[in-house]
C-alpha beads as a LAMMPS data file, in Angstrom:
LAMMPS data file: protein, C-alpha beads

325 atoms
324 bonds

1 atom types
1 bond types

-500.0 500.0 xlo xhi
-500.0 500.0 ylo yhi
-500.0 500.0 zlo zhi

Masses

1 110.0

Atoms # bond

1 1 1 -341.163 119.323 239.483
2 1 1 -343.125 122.470 239.938
3 1 1 -341.436 123.102 243.559
4 1 1 -337.379 122.698 241.664
5 1 1 -338.226 125.496 239.164
6 1 1 -339.762 127.644 241.698
7 1 1 -336.558 126.643 244.257
8 1 1 -334.252 127.524 241.142
9 1 1 -335.653 130.393 240.989
10 1 1 -335.120 131.447 245.014
11 1 1 -331.604 130.023 245.321
12 1 1 -330.481 132.475 242.075
13 1 1 -332.197 135.496 244.195
14 1 1 -330.441 134.602 247.293
15 1 1 -327.307 134.007 245.516
16 1 1 -327.799 137.729 244.081
17 1 1 -328.600 138.912 247.439
18 1 1 -326.319 137.680 249.725
19 1 1 -323.400 138.379 246.924
20 1 1 -324.446 141.871 246.325
21 1 1 -322.676 143.468 249.148
22 1 1 -319.322 142.468 249.052
23 1 1 -318.927 142.348 245.097
24 1 1 -320.291 145.939 244.833
25 1 1 -317.469 146.991 247.352
26 1 1 -314.913 145.059 245.522
27 1 1 -315.939 147.039 242.223
28 1 1 -315.654 150.254 244.066
29 1 1 -312.051 149.224 245.471
30 1 1 -311.081 148.871 241.657
31 1 1 -312.387 151.658 241.003
32 1 1 -314.331 149.966 238.057
33 1 1 -317.405 152.886 237.434
34 1 1 -319.429 153.616 234.961
35 1 1 -318.628 156.642 232.208
36 1 1 -321.525 158.358 231.679
37 1 1 -322.221 159.744 228.007
38 1 1 -322.526 163.830 228.098
39 1 1 -325.001 163.980 225.521
40 1 1 -327.688 162.231 227.177
41 1 1 -329.831 163.137 229.718
42 1 1 -328.456 165.700 232.283
43 1 1 -329.832 163.448 235.269
44 1 1 -327.457 160.500 234.309
45 1 1 -324.213 162.801 234.944
46 1 1 -325.027 161.642 238.898
47 1 1 -324.500 158.156 237.836
48 1 1 -320.999 158.782 236.878
49 1 1 -318.694 156.540 238.979
50 1 1 -321.376 153.909 239.938
51 1 1 -319.706 150.537 239.951
52 1 1 -320.659 147.966 236.754
53 1 1 -320.120 145.051 235.648
54 1 1 -322.668 143.636 238.062
55 1 1 -323.653 140.844 235.627
56 1 1 -320.508 139.082 237.002
57 1 1 -323.409 138.715 239.975
58 1 1 -326.238 137.873 237.942
59 1 1 -325.169 135.628 235.523
60 1 1 -322.995 133.241 238.365
61 1 1 -326.129 132.962 240.469
62 1 1 -328.764 131.661 237.475
63 1 1 -325.558 129.197 236.523
64 1 1 -324.970 127.942 239.795
65 1 1 -328.852 127.381 240.573
66 1 1 -329.051 125.590 237.318
67 1 1 -326.416 123.577 238.101
68 1 1 -327.628 122.587 241.451
69 1 1 -331.300 122.031 240.482
70 1 1 -332.032 121.281 236.875
71 1 1 -331.058 117.696 235.917
72 1 1 -329.012 116.830 233.370
73 1 1 -330.490 118.218 230.524
74 1 1 -328.539 119.038 226.779
75 1 1 -330.473 122.118 225.954
76 1 1 -329.767 123.458 229.364
77 1 1 -326.251 122.984 228.988
78 1 1 -326.801 124.787 225.316
79 1 1 -328.029 127.567 227.018
80 1 1 -325.683 127.961 229.920
81 1 1 -322.773 127.564 227.475
82 1 1 -324.363 130.617 225.173
83 1 1 -325.227 132.606 228.285
84 1 1 -321.686 132.177 230.002
85 1 1 -320.418 132.986 226.435
86 1 1 -321.852 136.515 225.566
87 1 1 -321.261 137.233 229.196
88 1 1 -317.768 136.845 228.440
89 1 1 -317.974 138.884 225.785
90 1 1 -319.734 141.649 227.609
91 1 1 -316.997 141.340 230.342
92 1 1 -313.925 141.792 227.833
93 1 1 -316.146 144.967 226.886
94 1 1 -316.546 146.507 230.086
95 1 1 -312.972 145.966 231.145
96 1 1 -311.540 147.392 228.214
97 1 1 -313.856 150.428 229.128
98 1 1 -312.801 150.669 233.029
99 1 1 -309.300 149.519 232.724
100 1 1 -307.886 150.425 229.479
101 1 1 -310.066 153.448 229.436
102 1 1 -311.403 152.806 225.774
103 1 1 -314.864 154.648 226.120
104 1 1 -316.311 152.743 223.332
105 1 1 -314.772 148.997 224.667
106 1 1 -314.477 146.091 222.139
107 1 1 -314.372 146.656 218.453
108 1 1 -317.917 146.349 216.990
109 1 1 -316.894 143.872 214.661
110 1 1 -314.679 141.525 217.359
111 1 1 -317.534 141.595 219.284
112 1 1 -320.337 140.728 216.920
113 1 1 -317.782 137.875 215.516
114 1 1 -317.920 136.027 218.951
115 1 1 -321.527 136.663 219.078
116 1 1 -322.473 134.983 215.757
117 1 1 -319.663 131.969 216.490
118 1 1 -321.794 131.447 219.911
119 1 1 -325.114 132.161 217.593
120 1 1 -324.134 129.464 215.286
121 1 1 -323.127 126.769 218.123
122 1 1 -326.783 126.695 219.329
123 1 1 -328.558 127.164 216.426
124 1 1 -326.561 124.044 214.874
125 1 1 -327.384 122.267 217.762
126 1 1 -331.144 122.920 217.134
127 1 1 -330.906 121.798 213.444
128 1 1 -329.090 118.467 214.371
129 1 1 -331.402 117.081 217.713
130 1 1 -333.889 114.614 216.618
131 1 1 -336.466 116.335 218.568
132 1 1 -335.819 119.508 217.250
133 1 1 -335.071 120.607 213.338
134 1 1 -335.435 123.437 211.329
135 1 1 -339.000 123.838 212.688
136 1 1 -340.508 127.164 214.191
137 1 1 -343.688 126.976 216.544
138 1 1 -346.139 129.863 214.699
139 1 1 -348.107 132.015 217.573
140 1 1 -352.010 131.235 218.249
141 1 1 -352.194 129.150 215.122
142 1 1 -351.013 125.321 216.389
143 1 1 -348.778 125.322 213.068
144 1 1 -344.962 124.447 212.954
145 1 1 -342.857 126.407 209.714
146 1 1 -340.735 124.179 208.653
147 1 1 -337.356 125.937 206.880
148 1 1 -334.186 125.195 204.492
149 1 1 -331.306 124.562 206.850
150 1 1 -329.461 126.935 206.380
151 1 1 -332.773 129.440 206.757
152 1 1 -333.277 128.045 210.260
153 1 1 -329.541 128.543 210.868
154 1 1 -329.789 132.226 210.184
155 1 1 -333.074 132.793 212.167
156 1 1 -331.837 130.794 215.065
157 1 1 -328.436 132.809 215.464
158 1 1 -329.769 135.588 214.793
159 1 1 -332.523 135.446 216.899
160 1 1 -329.831 134.721 220.069
161 1 1 -327.427 137.660 218.525
162 1 1 -330.728 140.102 218.179
163 1 1 -332.291 139.376 221.487
164 1 1 -328.642 139.870 223.530
165 1 1 -327.913 143.248 221.629
166 1 1 -331.813 144.213 222.315
167 1 1 -331.387 143.494 226.111
168 1 1 -328.317 145.615 225.928
169 1 1 -329.972 148.585 223.952
170 1 1 -332.395 148.445 226.926
171 1 1 -330.131 148.881 229.704
172 1 1 -329.997 151.943 230.332
173 1 1 -331.760 153.288 233.446
174 1 1 -331.862 151.790 236.904
175 1 1 -333.821 148.628 236.948
176 1 1 -335.456 148.785 233.363
177 1 1 -332.914 145.779 232.112
178 1 1 -333.224 143.505 234.947
179 1 1 -336.949 144.168 235.584
180 1 1 -338.204 143.523 232.257
181 1 1 -335.767 140.171 231.632
182 1 1 -337.166 139.203 234.600
183 1 1 -340.698 139.244 233.468
184 1 1 -339.711 137.595 229.932
185 1 1 -337.828 134.658 231.770
186 1 1 -340.919 134.086 234.001
187 1 1 -342.632 133.871 230.888
188 1 1 -340.612 131.809 229.566
189 1 1 -340.726 129.473 232.393
190 1 1 -344.026 128.996 231.950
191 1 1 -343.795 128.419 228.352
192 1 1 -341.478 125.639 228.805
193 1 1 -343.688 124.043 231.827
194 1 1 -346.309 124.143 229.047
195 1 1 -344.154 122.049 226.843
196 1 1 -343.008 119.355 229.750
197 1 1 -339.511 121.115 229.421
198 1 1 -338.714 121.425 233.257
199 1 1 -334.897 121.491 233.454
200 1 1 -335.431 124.592 230.750
201 1 1 -338.310 126.285 233.058
202 1 1 -335.837 125.986 235.880
203 1 1 -333.170 127.643 234.045
204 1 1 -335.503 130.293 233.028
205 1 1 -336.730 130.550 236.628
206 1 1 -333.376 130.923 237.908
207 1 1 -332.544 133.862 235.612
208 1 1 -335.562 135.198 236.735
209 1 1 -334.808 135.265 240.272
210 1 1 -331.129 136.096 239.362
211 1 1 -332.522 139.342 237.940
212 1 1 -334.657 140.009 240.777
213 1 1 -331.766 139.424 243.085
214 1 1 -329.710 142.174 241.071
215 1 1 -333.040 144.454 241.157
216 1 1 -332.533 144.675 244.897
217 1 1 -329.490 146.740 243.917
218 1 1 -330.190 148.814 240.687
219 1 1 -333.352 149.727 241.609
220 1 1 -333.012 153.728 241.302
221 1 1 -330.460 155.363 242.765
222 1 1 -328.437 152.199 241.386
223 1 1 -325.511 151.116 243.772
224 1 1 -324.517 148.685 240.836
225 1 1 -324.796 148.650 236.901
226 1 1 -325.217 145.165 235.363
227 1 1 -322.863 146.162 231.804
228 1 1 -322.490 144.385 228.915
229 1 1 -321.691 141.261 230.773
230 1 1 -324.993 141.201 231.914
231 1 1 -326.926 142.497 229.385
232 1 1 -325.408 140.462 226.676
233 1 1 -325.465 137.113 228.718
234 1 1 -329.414 137.943 229.573
235 1 1 -330.193 138.511 226.439
236 1 1 -328.514 135.434 225.214
237 1 1 -330.072 133.375 227.671
238 1 1 -333.967 134.543 226.408
239 1 1 -332.681 133.890 222.616
240 1 1 -331.145 130.532 223.464
241 1 1 -334.285 129.194 225.368
242 1 1 -336.039 130.132 222.341
243 1 1 -333.700 128.299 220.208
244 1 1 -334.060 125.005 221.708
245 1 1 -337.954 125.629 222.048
246 1 1 -338.738 126.052 218.926
247 1 1 -340.241 129.397 219.753
248 1 1 -338.254 132.079 217.990
249 1 1 -341.567 134.074 217.184
250 1 1 -343.107 133.533 220.663
251 1 1 -339.653 135.441 221.847
252 1 1 -340.700 138.632 219.062
253 1 1 -343.705 138.803 221.769
254 1 1 -342.852 137.883 225.156
255 1 1 -340.068 140.306 224.627
256 1 1 -341.986 143.148 222.803
257 1 1 -340.515 145.768 224.670
258 1 1 -336.821 144.681 223.147
259 1 1 -338.028 144.872 219.959
260 1 1 -339.444 148.296 220.426
261 1 1 -336.305 149.628 222.308
262 1 1 -334.277 148.250 219.099
263 1 1 -336.916 149.660 216.283
264 1 1 -336.494 153.047 218.384
265 1 1 -332.364 152.954 217.661
266 1 1 -333.035 151.837 214.169
267 1 1 -335.967 154.178 212.936
268 1 1 -333.550 157.003 214.977
269 1 1 -330.354 155.750 212.861
270 1 1 -332.189 155.940 209.422
271 1 1 -334.442 158.914 209.866
272 1 1 -331.329 160.641 210.839
273 1 1 -329.268 159.641 207.771
274 1 1 -331.910 160.223 205.122
275 1 1 -332.786 163.612 206.461
276 1 1 -329.905 164.942 206.982
277 1 1 -329.239 165.013 210.569
278 1 1 -332.896 165.265 211.917
279 1 1 -333.897 163.223 214.653
280 1 1 -337.439 161.181 214.896
281 1 1 -337.072 160.660 218.958
282 1 1 -335.273 163.472 221.026
283 1 1 -333.326 160.567 221.922
284 1 1 -333.075 156.598 221.527
285 1 1 -333.070 153.775 222.793
286 1 1 -336.891 155.006 223.630
287 1 1 -336.394 155.354 226.767
288 1 1 -334.649 158.127 226.929
289 1 1 -336.875 159.965 224.765
290 1 1 -339.231 159.948 227.509
291 1 1 -336.622 160.995 229.977
292 1 1 -335.795 163.989 228.111
293 1 1 -339.353 164.687 227.695
294 1 1 -339.506 165.286 231.430
295 1 1 -340.413 162.107 232.857
296 1 1 -338.830 160.806 235.853
297 1 1 -336.406 158.131 235.833
298 1 1 -338.743 155.825 237.913
299 1 1 -342.296 156.488 235.872
300 1 1 -340.630 155.571 232.554
301 1 1 -338.949 152.210 234.440
302 1 1 -342.585 151.243 235.707
303 1 1 -344.631 151.761 233.064
304 1 1 -341.652 149.674 230.458
305 1 1 -342.083 147.174 233.060
306 1 1 -345.964 147.138 232.874
307 1 1 -345.780 146.814 228.927
308 1 1 -342.932 144.110 229.003
309 1 1 -345.939 142.700 231.591
310 1 1 -348.668 142.901 229.016
311 1 1 -346.078 141.590 226.377
312 1 1 -345.120 138.428 227.898
313 1 1 -349.107 137.750 228.733
314 1 1 -349.768 137.828 224.939
315 1 1 -347.256 135.683 224.148
316 1 1 -348.072 132.872 226.450
317 1 1 -351.591 133.117 225.280
318 1 1 -350.359 131.984 221.964
319 1 1 -349.290 128.710 223.167
320 1 1 -352.228 126.846 223.758
321 1 1 -352.763 126.754 219.726
322 1 1 -349.393 125.663 219.338
323 1 1 -350.180 122.521 222.325
324 1 1 -353.349 121.610 220.569
325 1 1 -355.971 123.417 222.907

Bonds

1 1 1 2
2 1 2 3
3 1 3 4
4 1 4 5
5 1 5 6
6 1 6 7
7 1 7 8
8 1 8 9
9 1 9 10
10 1 10 11
11 1 11 12
12 1 12 13
13 1 13 14
14 1 14 15
15 1 15 16
16 1 16 17
17 1 17 18
18 1 18 19
19 1 19 20
20 1 20 21
21 1 21 22
22 1 22 23
23 1 23 24
24 1 24 25
25 1 25 26
26 1 26 27
27 1 27 28
28 1 28 29
29 1 29 30
30 1 30 31
31 1 31 32
32 1 32 33
33 1 33 34
34 1 34 35
35 1 35 36
36 1 36 37
37 1 37 38
38 1 38 39
39 1 39 40
40 1 40 41
41 1 41 42
42 1 42 43
43 1 43 44
44 1 44 45
45 1 45 46
46 1 46 47
47 1 47 48
48 1 48 49
49 1 49 50
50 1 50 51
51 1 51 52
52 1 52 53
53 1 53 54
54 1 54 55
55 1 55 56
56 1 56 57
57 1 57 58
58 1 58 59
59 1 59 60
60 1 60 61
61 1 61 62
62 1 62 63
63 1 63 64
64 1 64 65
65 1 65 66
66 1 66 67
67 1 67 68
68 1 68 69
69 1 69 70
70 1 70 71
71 1 71 72
72 1 72 73
73 1 73 74
74 1 74 75
75 1 75 76
76 1 76 77
77 1 77 78
78 1 78 79
79 1 79 80
80 1 80 81
81 1 81 82
82 1 82 83
83 1 83 84
84 1 84 85
85 1 85 86
86 1 86 87
87 1 87 88
88 1 88 89
89 1 89 90
90 1 90 91
91 1 91 92
92 1 92 93
93 1 93 94
94 1 94 95
95 1 95 96
96 1 96 97
97 1 97 98
98 1 98 99
99 1 99 100
100 1 100 101
101 1 101 102
102 1 102 103
103 1 103 104
104 1 104 105
105 1 105 106
106 1 106 107
107 1 107 108
108 1 108 109
109 1 109 110
110 1 110 111
111 1 111 112
112 1 112 113
113 1 113 114
114 1 114 115
115 1 115 116
116 1 116 117
117 1 117 118
118 1 118 119
119 1 119 120
120 1 120 121
121 1 121 122
122 1 122 123
123 1 123 124
124 1 124 125
125 1 125 126
126 1 126 127
127 1 127 128
128 1 128 129
129 1 129 130
130 1 130 131
131 1 131 132
132 1 132 133
133 1 133 134
134 1 134 135
135 1 135 136
136 1 136 137
137 1 137 138
138 1 138 139
139 1 139 140
140 1 140 141
141 1 141 142
142 1 142 143
143 1 143 144
144 1 144 145
145 1 145 146
146 1 146 147
147 1 147 148
148 1 148 149
149 1 149 150
150 1 150 151
151 1 151 152
152 1 152 153
153 1 153 154
154 1 154 155
155 1 155 156
156 1 156 157
157 1 157 158
158 1 158 159
159 1 159 160
160 1 160 161
161 1 161 162
162 1 162 163
163 1 163 164
164 1 164 165
165 1 165 166
166 1 166 167
167 1 167 168
168 1 168 169
169 1 169 170
170 1 170 171
171 1 171 172
172 1 172 173
173 1 173 174
174 1 174 175
175 1 175 176
176 1 176 177
177 1 177 178
178 1 178 179
179 1 179 180
180 1 180 181
181 1 181 182
182 1 182 183
183 1 183 184
184 1 184 185
185 1 185 186
186 1 186 187
187 1 187 188
188 1 188 189
189 1 189 190
190 1 190 191
191 1 191 192
192 1 192 193
193 1 193 194
194 1 194 195
195 1 195 196
196 1 196 197
197 1 197 198
198 1 198 199
199 1 199 200
200 1 200 201
201 1 201 202
202 1 202 203
203 1 203 204
204 1 204 205
205 1 205 206
206 1 206 207
207 1 207 208
208 1 208 209
209 1 209 210
210 1 210 211
211 1 211 212
212 1 212 213
213 1 213 214
214 1 214 215
215 1 215 216
216 1 216 217
217 1 217 218
218 1 218 219
219 1 219 220
220 1 220 221
221 1 221 222
222 1 222 223
223 1 223 224
224 1 224 225
225 1 225 226
226 1 226 227
227 1 227 228
228 1 228 229
229 1 229 230
230 1 230 231
231 1 231 232
232 1 232 233
233 1 233 234
234 1 234 235
235 1 235 236
236 1 236 237
237 1 237 238
238 1 238 239
239 1 239 240
240 1 240 241
241 1 241 242
242 1 242 243
243 1 243 244
244 1 244 245
245 1 245 246
246 1 246 247
247 1 247 248
248 1 248 249
249 1 249 250
250 1 250 251
251 1 251 252
252 1 252 253
253 1 253 254
254 1 254 255
255 1 255 256
256 1 256 257
257 1 257 258
258 1 258 259
259 1 259 260
260 1 260 261
261 1 261 262
262 1 262 263
263 1 263 264
264 1 264 265
265 1 265 266
266 1 266 267
267 1 267 268
268 1 268 269
269 1 269 270
270 1 270 271
271 1 271 272
272 1 272 273
273 1 273 274
274 1 274 275
275 1 275 276
276 1 276 277
277 1 277 278
278 1 278 279
279 1 279 280
280 1 280 281
281 1 281 282
282 1 282 283
283 1 283 284
284 1 284 285
285 1 285 286
286 1 286 287
287 1 287 288
288 1 288 289
289 1 289 290
290 1 290 291
291 1 291 292
292 1 292 293
293 1 293 294
294 1 294 295
295 1 295 296
296 1 296 297
297 1 297 298
298 1 298 299
299 1 299 300
300 1 300 301
301 1 301 302
302 1 302 303
303 1 303 304
304 1 304 305
305 1 305 306
306 1 306 307
307 1 307 308
308 1 308 309
309 1 309 310
310 1 310 311
311 1 311 312
312 1 312 313
313 1 313 314
314 1 314 315
315 1 315 316
316 1 316 317
317 1 317 318
318 1 318 319
319 1 319 320
320 1 320 321
321 1 321 322
322 1 322 323
323 1 323 324
324 1 324 325
């Protein structure tokens, strides 16, 4: 079974690696280029026109690998459905930006509505599944927290929607979102193995493999950017795995780098409003703050990868207590 998990990662990696060059040429031919904010770091202006929507390389690679190698499993099917659904929302958003030339893309309320519907779909599945129910595993304690059904649905849906948007916030530098997601996905593959969820482990490994294959082309200087097509789908995949394994609280730790990025945005906006225009950080999300302090992009990315790895290890350290070890 462990070999299947490794094969899932390898197959997704190879699919992304092989399909990457023709996809990038196709996106260039269509002139589906990235629009760069003029108020951001000046070093990003040269990224303007870089092909975007690279998520159509990542998500299908992971999905194909999962469908070929993971056994029939309702949990995996729900995770795939939510991942593809969020990716389609991101695809619509990206298309509106590059085709309709609307810089803000899909209206925020329409995007959020679609995300909430998909989040509710998997949370209701987890609520009604006999082996799951409205229960959360508490890291390091060996305890399980039972929630009222209505609160569980909110927490579970929030985990998926929040995770999707957190990865979206993190997708601002070459290789950052793909690398940190790969780290979190590997952690979830190991977590699922510990729980005996081998099919889910294969899905998580496929996500990691697809991210690594994509990073071959997304490493600085990026040949392609994942766009919302990738970031929303990847974040939703992490959130969905957390919901169907009752490890939403683990995700907060394993995906700690995404939590930090999201908090930096929330703090920046709140501080700006409370102080009448002053900024807490030079720019949010946090990775841009360090760029504006003079850190090279590659240094920011590599150090954030390291932080993501540390969070993943800490999160996994909380699993043995839950398993009774």
